[in-house]
N, C-alpha and C positions, 0 to 999 in steps of 0.2 A: 425467525428477524428472518425477512425478504432475503434474497441473493443483493440486489440493489439496493440493501440500507447497509450493509456488512461492507461492501466496500463503493467507499465512494466517490474515489479520486483517486488519477493515478500522480503518482509526485516524477515531474518530470526533473531534476535538476545534471548536473554534470556526473555527480558521484553515481544517479542511476541510474544511466544515462549507457554510464564504463561498465556498472555492473550486470544491463543488461546486456551488451555484447560480449564481455566475456566473459560473465561465470552461469549466461543465464538463469539469471534473476531478475524475477518484475517488482517494484518496489512500487505501493499503494497508502494512500491514507483510509483508513479503515474506523469502524465504527468503533465509539470507546469501549464498550460491552463486548464486541468480537471477540470471543477466542478463539485455538490455531484452527481448530479441525472447521472450525465457519467460514474460517478464508480459506481454506485450504477446499471444500467443497464449490463455495462461489465460485472460486477463480478458475479452479475444473467446468463446471460447466459453463461463465459466461466465454471463457474464448475454446473452451471444446483440447486440453491436453490434461498433461496429467502434471500430478504433481509431487517432488521429491521431499522437499520438505519446507516450515514457514520459521518464518522469524520475528517477533513485535519488539515494538518500541513505541513505551508510554515518552509524551514528550510535554512538560508544565509549560502554562502562557508564561509570555514573558508579561512583563511590566512597561505601557506604552504614555508616554505624556501625553497633552497635547498644555501646550502652555503648563499650569499650574491645575490641571484635573490630570487624574490618576487612574491609568484603566486595566483591563488585563485581557489578553490574548484568550483565546479558550485554550483549553487543555485540550491533545489528540493525540492519536496514535501512527504509527505506523506500523509496514508487515512487509519483510520482505520476502520473496515465494520464488525458490529455488524450480526450478525443472527440470525434469528427467530428460537420462540421454537421448539427444534421438528426437525428441519434442524441437517444432520447431515455436521460434520466438517470439508472438504474434505483434504488429506495431500495435498503437496505438490508434491510431487511424482507422482502421481496421474493425472498430465495433459497432 
């Protein structure tokens, strides 16, 4: 899997920004089939930093309605990537 196929986009929420500032942890939406070692290698290659640990979480798509029609949002996977001590936390605008 290519580096750009593993990491799809950063997840920028209040919780994600707080974790980035206080705990040196970045939050990304990743490919559903990606494992922790692939996410670690992709982040180290893209941002040129050292990764301490990776935690992942799978989310099921929610049911959404448009009038009488029911559909589902897609399932997705989130990864929390903690950087090693002394590493500079990148801003996403620098990519």
